[in-house]
C-alpha positions as CSV (number, residue, x, y, z in Angstrom):
1,M,0.0,0.0,0.0
2,I,2.9,2.4,0.7
3,D,6.3,2.2,-0.8
4,V,8.4,1.7,2.3
5,K,10.1,-1.4,3.8
6,T,9.7,-0.5,7.4
7,I,7.8,2.3,9.1
8,T,8.1,3.7,12.6
9,I,4.9,4.0,14.6
10,L,4.5,5.9,17.9
11,I,1.4,4.8,19.8
12,I,0.2,7.3,22.4
13,E,-2.5,5.6,24.4
14,D,-3.0,5.5,28.2
15,C,-4.8,2.1,28.1
16,F,-2.3,-0.8,28.2
17,D,-4.8,-3.3,26.6
18,N,-5.5,-0.9,23.7
19,R,-1.8,-0.4,23.1
20,M,-1.2,-4.2,23.0
21,M,-4.2,-4.6,20.6
22,Y,-2.8,-1.9,18.2
23,K,0.6,-3.6,18.3
24,R,-0.9,-7.0,17.5
25,F,-2.8,-5.5,14.6
26,L,0.3,-3.8,13.2
27,D,2.3,-7.1,13.6
28,T,-0.4,-9.0,11.6
29,S,-0.6,-6.4,8.8
30,D,0.5,-7.7,5.4
31,T,1.0,-4.2,4.1
32,H,3.4,-2.7,6.7
33,R,6.4,-3.8,8.6
34,C,6.5,-1.7,11.7
35,E,8.9,-0.6,14.4
36,V,6.6,0.4,17.2
37,F,7.2,2.8,20.1
38,E,4.7,3.1,23.0
39,A,3.9,6.0,25.3
40,A,1.3,5.7,28.0
41,S,0.7,9.5,28.1
42,G,1.2,12.6,26.0
43,V,3.9,13.8,28.5
44,L,5.9,10.6,28.0
45,A,5.5,10.9,24.2
46,L,6.9,14.5,24.3
47,E,10.0,13.1,26.1
48,M,10.4,10.4,23.5
49,L,10.3,12.9,20.7
50,A,12.8,15.1,22.5
51,D,15.1,12.1,22.9
52,G,15.2,11.6,19.1
53,V,12.3,9.2,18.3
54,T,11.2,10.2,14.8
55,P,7.9,8.4,13.9
56,D,6.7,8.0,10.3
57,C,3.2,8.1,11.8
58,I,1.6,8.7,15.2
59,L,-1.4,6.9,16.5
60,L,-2.8,9.3,19.0
61,D,-5.6,8.7,21.6
62,Y,-7.8,11.7,22.0
63,K,-8.9,11.2,25.7
64,M,-5.9,10.9,28.0
65,P,-5.1,12.3,31.5
66,E,-2.6,15.2,31.9
67,L,-2.4,16.0,28.2
68,D,-5.3,15.1,25.9
69,G,-4.8,14.5,22.1
70,I,-5.5,18.2,21.1
71,A,-3.2,19.6,23.9
72,F,-0.4,17.2,22.8
73,L,-0.7,18.4,19.1
74,K,-0.5,22.0,20.2
75,K,2.7,21.2,22.1
76,I,4.5,19.8,19.0
77,I,3.2,22.3,16.5
78,N,5.9,23.8,14.3
79,G,6.6,27.4,13.3
80,E,4.2,27.1,10.3
81,G,1.3,26.2,12.6
82,F,1.2,22.5,11.8
83,V,2.1,19.2,13.4
84,P,5.4,17.9,11.9
85,Y,4.3,14.3,11.8
86,P,1.5,12.3,10.1
87,V,-1.1,11.7,12.8
88,V,-4.1,9.3,13.0
89,M,-6.4,10.2,16.0
90,L,-8.2,7.4,17.9
91,T,-11.4,8.5,19.5
92,G,-14.5,7.0,21.2
93,T,-16.7,9.8,19.9
94,D,-18.1,11.3,16.7
95,D,-17.8,14.9,18.0
96,E,-17.4,17.1,14.9
97,K,-15.8,19.9,16.9
98,I,-13.0,17.6,18.0
99,F,-12.5,16.5,14.4
100,D,-12.4,20.0,13.1
101,E,-9.9,21.2,15.7
102,A,-7.7,18.2,15.2
103,A,-7.8,18.5,11.4
104,A,-6.9,22.2,11.6
105,L,-3.8,21.2,13.5
106,G,-2.8,18.6,10.8
107,V,-4.5,15.3,11.8
108,Y,-5.0,13.3,8.6
109,D,-7.4,10.6,9.6
110,F,-9.6,9.5,12.5
111,I,-10.5,6.0,13.8
112,N,-13.5,5.4,16.0
113,K,-12.4,2.8,18.6
114,G,-15.8,1.0,18.3
115,E,-15.2,0.4,14.5
116,F,-11.5,-0.7,14.8
117,T,-10.2,-3.3,12.2
118,V,-6.8,-4.2,10.9
119,N,-7.7,-3.0,7.4
120,L,-9.0,0.3,8.7
121,L,-5.8,0.9,10.8
122,T,-3.4,0.2,7.9
123,R,-5.5,2.2,5.5
124,S,-5.6,5.2,7.9
125,I,-1.8,5.0,8.4
126,S,-1.2,4.9,4.6
127,H,-3.5,7.8,4.1
128,A,-1.8,9.9,6.8
129,I,1.7,9.2,5.5
130,Q,0.9,9.8,1.9
131,G,-1.1,13.0,2.8
132,F,1.8,14.3,4.9
133,A,4.3,13.6,2.0
134,R,2.1,15.6,-0.4
135,Q,1.9,18.5,2.1
136,K,5.8,18.5,2.4
137,D,6.1,18.5,-1.4
138,A,3.6,21.4,-1.6
139,A,5.5,23.3,1.1
140,S,8.8,22.8,-0.6
141,G,7.3,24.1,-3.9
142,S,5.9,27.1,-2.0
143,K,9.3,27.9,-0.6
144,E,10.9,27.7,-4.0
145,L,8.2,30.0,-5.3
146,E,8.9,32.5,-2.5
147,R,12.6,32.3,-3.2
148,F,11.9,33.0,-6.9
149,S,9.6,35.9,-6.0
150,Y,12.3,37.4,-3.8
151,I,15.0,37.1,-6.4
152,A,12.7,38.4,-9.2
153,A,11.6,41.4,-7.1
154,H,15.1,42.1,-6.0
155,D,16.5,42.0,-9.5
156,L,13.7,44.3,-10.8
157,K,14.7,47.1,-8.4
158,S,17.8,48.0,-10.3
159,P,16.4,48.6,-13.8
160,L,13.4,50.4,-12.2
161,N,15.7,52.7,-10.4
162,S,17.5,53.4,-13.7
163,V,14.2,54.3,-15.3
164,K,13.4,56.7,-12.5
165,I,16.8,58.4,-12.9
166,L,16.4,58.6,-16.7
167,L,13.0,60.2,-16.3
168,E,14.5,62.8,-14.0
169,V,17.3,63.5,-16.6
170,L,14.7,63.7,-19.4
171,N,12.5,66.0,-17.4
172,G,15.5,68.3,-16.8
173,A,16.5,68.2,-20.5
174,L,13.0,69.2,-21.6
175,S,12.5,71.8,-18.9
176,G,10.7,74.8,-20.4
177,D,10.0,73.0,-23.7
178,H,7.0,70.9,-22.4
179,N,3.6,71.2,-23.9
180,A,0.5,70.1,-21.9
181,E,0.4,66.6,-23.6
182,V,4.1,65.9,-22.8
183,D,3.6,67.0,-19.2
184,K,0.6,64.7,-18.9
185,C,2.5,61.7,-20.3
186,M,5.5,62.3,-18.1
187,G,3.2,62.5,-15.1
188,L,1.6,59.2,-16.0
189,I,5.0,57.5,-16.5
190,E,6.3,58.8,-13.1
191,R,3.1,57.6,-11.3
192,S,3.4,54.2,-13.0
193,V,7.0,53.8,-12.0
194,D,6.2,54.8,-8.4
195,S,3.4,52.2,-8.3
196,M,5.7,49.5,-9.7
197,S,8.4,50.5,-7.2
198,E,5.8,50.1,-4.3
199,L,4.7,46.8,-5.6
200,I,8.3,45.4,-5.8
201,E,9.1,46.6,-2.3
202,T,5.9,44.9,-1.0
203,L,6.7,41.7,-2.9
204,L,10.1,41.7,-1.2
205,T,8.4,42.1,2.2
206,Y,5.9,39.4,1.4
207,A,8.7,37.0,0.3
208,K,10.6,37.5,3.5
209,A,7.6,37.7,5.9
210,G,7.5,34.0,6.7
211,V,11.2,33.9,7.7
212,I,11.6,34.9,11.3
213,A,14.6,37.1,11.9
214,E,17.5,35.1,13.5
215,K,17.5,37.5,16.4
216,Q,14.4,36.8,18.5
217,E,14.0,38.3,21.9
218,W,11.7,39.3,24.7
219,F,10.2,42.7,24.1
220,S,7.3,44.8,25.2
221,F,4.3,44.5,22.8
222,G,2.9,47.8,24.3
223,E,6.1,49.7,23.7
224,T,6.2,48.4,20.1
225,I,2.7,49.8,19.5
226,T,3.7,53.1,21.1
227,F,6.6,53.4,18.7
228,L,4.4,52.6,15.8
229,E,2.0,55.3,16.7
230,L,4.9,57.8,16.5
231,T,6.0,56.3,13.2
232,L,2.4,56.6,11.8
233,S,1.7,59.9,13.5
234,S,1.3,61.8,10.2
235,L,-1.2,59.2,8.8
236,I,-3.1,59.1,12.2
237,S,-3.2,62.9,12.4
238,K,-4.3,63.3,8.7
239,S,-7.1,60.8,9.1
240,D,-8.0,62.1,12.6
241,A,-7.9,58.5,13.8
242,V,-8.2,57.6,17.5
243,V,-6.1,54.6,18.6
244,T,-6.7,53.0,22.0
245,V,-4.5,50.3,23.4
246,S,-5.1,47.9,26.3
247,P,-2.3,46.9,28.7
248,M,0.0,44.5,26.8
249,P,2.4,41.8,27.8
250,E,6.0,41.1,27.0
251,I,6.3,38.5,24.3
252,Y,9.1,36.5,22.6
253,G,9.6,36.8,18.8
254,S,10.9,39.0,16.0
255,V,10.5,42.7,16.9
256,S,10.7,43.8,13.3
257,A,8.2,41.2,12.1
258,I,5.6,41.9,14.8
259,S,6.1,45.7,14.1
260,Q,5.3,45.0,10.4
261,L,2.3,43.0,11.4
262,M,0.8,45.7,13.6
263,Q,1.7,48.5,11.2
264,N,-0.2,46.7,8.4
265,L,-3.3,46.1,10.6
266,I,-3.4,49.8,11.8
267,E,-2.9,51.2,8.3
268,N,-5.5,48.8,7.0
269,S,-8.0,50.0,9.6
270,I,-7.3,53.7,8.6
271,K,-7.3,53.0,4.9
272,Y,-10.8,51.4,5.0
273,G,-12.2,53.7,7.6
274,G,-14.8,55.1,5.2
275,V,-16.3,58.5,5.8
276,K,-16.3,58.1,9.6
277,Q,-13.6,59.2,12.0
278,P,-11.4,56.0,12.3
279,K,-11.5,54.4,15.8
280,I,-9.1,51.6,16.4
281,N,-9.0,49.5,19.5
282,I,-6.1,47.1,20.2
283,A,-6.8,44.6,22.9
284,L,-5.6,41.4,24.5
285,L,-7.5,38.3,25.3
286,E,-5.2,36.0,27.1
287,E,-5.5,32.2,26.5
288,H,-3.7,29.3,28.2
289,E,-1.0,28.6,25.5
290,Y,-1.4,31.6,23.3
291,W,-1.6,35.4,23.4
292,H,-4.9,36.4,21.7
293,F,-4.8,40.0,20.3
294,T,-7.6,41.9,18.5
295,V,-7.5,45.0,16.3
296,A,-11.0,46.4,16.0
297,D,-12.2,49.3,13.8
298,N,-15.3,51.1,12.8
299,G,-14.6,51.0,9.1
300,V,-16.6,50.0,6.1
301,G,-16.4,46.3,6.9
302,I,-15.9,43.3,4.7
303,P,-18.5,41.3,2.8
304,S,-19.1,37.9,4.4
305,D,-18.0,36.1,1.2
306,D,-14.6,37.8,1.4
307,V,-13.5,37.3,5.0
308,E,-11.3,34.4,4.1
309,R,-10.1,35.8,0.7
310,V,-8.7,39.0,2.3
311,F,-5.6,37.1,3.4
312,C,-4.8,35.8,-0.1
313,P,-1.9,37.5,-1.9
314,L,-2.9,40.2,-4.4
315,E,-6.7,39.9,-3.6
316,R,-8.8,43.0,-3.5
317,V,-12.2,42.7,-1.9
318,E,-15.3,44.4,-3.3
319,N,-15.2,47.5,-1.1
320,S,-11.6,48.3,-1.7
321,T,-11.8,49.7,-5.2
322,E,-11.4,53.3,-4.0
323,S,-8.4,52.6,-1.8
324,E,-4.9,52.3,-3.1
325,G,-2.7,49.4,-2.2
326,T,-0.9,46.3,-3.5
327,G,-3.3,43.6,-2.0
328,L,-0.4,42.1,-0.1
329,G,-0.7,43.8,3.4
330,L,-2.9,41.2,5.0
331,A,-1.1,38.3,3.3
332,I,2.1,39.5,4.9
333,C,0.3,39.6,8.3
334,Q,-0.8,36.0,7.8
335,K,2.7,34.8,7.0
336,I,4.2,36.6,10.0
337,V,1.6,35.2,12.4
338,W,2.1,31.6,11.0
339,A,5.8,32.0,11.4
340,H,5.2,32.7,15.1
341,G,3.1,29.6,15.5
342,G,-0.2,31.4,15.6
343,K,-3.4,32.0,13.5
344,I,-5.1,35.0,12.1
345,W,-8.7,35.6,11.1
346,V,-11.3,38.4,10.8
347,E,-14.9,39.0,11.9
348,S,-16.6,41.8,10.1
349,E,-20.0,43.4,9.4
350,L,-20.6,45.7,6.5
351,G,-21.1,49.3,7.6
352,V,-20.1,48.5,11.2
353,G,-16.4,47.5,11.1
354,S,-14.0,44.7,11.4
355,V,-12.2,42.9,14.2
356,F,-8.9,41.2,13.2
357,H,-7.9,38.4,15.6
358,F,-4.5,36.8,15.8
359,T,-2.7,34.5,18.2
360,L,1.0,34.3,19.1
361,K,2.4,31.3,20.9
362,K,3.4,31.9,24.5
363,H,7.0,31.0,25.7
364,D,8.4,30.3,29.1
365,R,11.1,32.7,30.3
366,N,12.7,29.9,32.2
367,E,13.2,28.0,28.9
368,I,14.2,30.9,26.6
369,R,16.6,33.6,27.6
370,S,17.2,36.7,25.4
């Protein structure tokens, strides 16, 4: 069924009898030869992974003491927001909420313990391993595309700068000799070059957004926003925007990336403020393993059909036709959040405003020193 001689399986199950049954089933399978590791709890499994066990697939019980299946997955999530192993979850329930949450973290298949068979087990393992391999291939292709985008955008800067210099020289040479038509054409060319320059700079930012700066550190989220307010003071003053900020924590991550994230969200709220005075509220909703931040505005809102699409690169939603931009700002935000192990989403109502939510993974100061 799968083109491997031997696969390594990590069984994470608190019931000894169930672990023995899964092992027997794997031993009798005519499609797999398995090297099996066992862990009686999620905590023990974390220790095994830390000690160098690298499973080709994990069989994970959902309901366990200390650390249930979902909590275990969140512990091993990688910088891109996904579990770095193929996982088959074993449950005694058909709760769709559990399935949705586990699938969002990267679980590939589910087995109801009441319907357990050898064929179902081996088929689920194959499905998980093959699905995980396809995801890795896709991720690899995506990274290559990002690298190509970065190189292309970087290499385009030089000839574009040359065009801008030549335009300045041409303008100087024709000084005093322009007629209205020439002036109009020169103005159009200059605006087009400026737009292209902005797009190239934004493409470079997007290509680099998923790569966390090597220097990560503890920093004050609140001080970062205060500095941004100073940086954006001209825009805030011009739009008469009101920005309120709740008390914020110290977090661990890339200062430059988080600053870019918040700048994009604040600028986005002002840009789509509509005719009303923009009011932006930045708040914190603390969760157990994540910091949960919100950026709420009273802008024009987003059509319900577009709330997912706004994070796609170069997408412009229906109400954005009058606002300038490259269509990459929120895509950059998403890449930054993913790179910090979090998620980003938006809730919006047309004519009322939008609330952008994002989470950043918490870190223990005892484990990480600046």
